[in-house]
C-alpha positions, -999 to +999 in steps of 0.1 A: -499-381-027-503-414-047-539-426-056-547-461-060-561-470-098-594-481-106-585-514-110-564-517-079-594-509-058-614-539-073-617-573-084-633-574-120-653-609-127-668-613-160-693-641-163-697-646-199-685-678-214-646-685-222-656-675-260-674-644-255-644-631-230-619-639-254-637-621-281-635-586-262-628-580-224-619-553-199-581-554-196-573-567-159-604-585-159-609-622-148-632-646-163-655-667-142-684-682-162-716-679-142-725-716-148-691-720-124-696-695-099-714-718-073-679-739-073-659-708-068-679-692-039-650-700-016-625-684-033-650-652-041-652-649-003-615-648+002-612-616-023-605-584-003-607-562-030-645-548-040-659-573-064-675-562-098-690-582-121-698-579-157-711-596-187-727-589-220-759-572-215-763-574-182-785-602-175-761-627-161-741-606-139-773-593-122-781-632-117-746-635-102-748-606-079-779-622-068-760-654-059-731-636-043-752-614-023-770-648-011-739-665+001-726-634+020-706-618-006-701-584-013-702-570-050-716-546-077-733-558-104-721-531-138-741-549-159-724-550-198-688-553-196-677-523-218-696-501-192-663-506-173-648-482-198-669-452-189-664-463-147-629-462-154-628-430-173-652-413-145-628-427-116-595-411-135-616-379-137-627-380-099-585-387-091-577-357-112-603-335-095-628-328-125-654-354-118-688-353-117-687-375-084-669-371-052 
């Protein structure tokens, strides 16, 4: 039985600046700086995967989540981008039947 990987089930959007993104990011994430999100709403509405937002500390991703929700776009805010590594690891454990979350 084949299961979907963590990244196959979501579109990860990092809302930090391009410079911050370049300094380190989660593999597979796309960079859309917070300041550009209002210009990308139509594109974001067309995304069919779950949208997962991240940034450096959680402040911009929280504000981005509010913006997207207010425009009818479903998304999840995970705060700092490095939290995604923990979420990916938990997902893999769940797939193997060893995780805390079922």
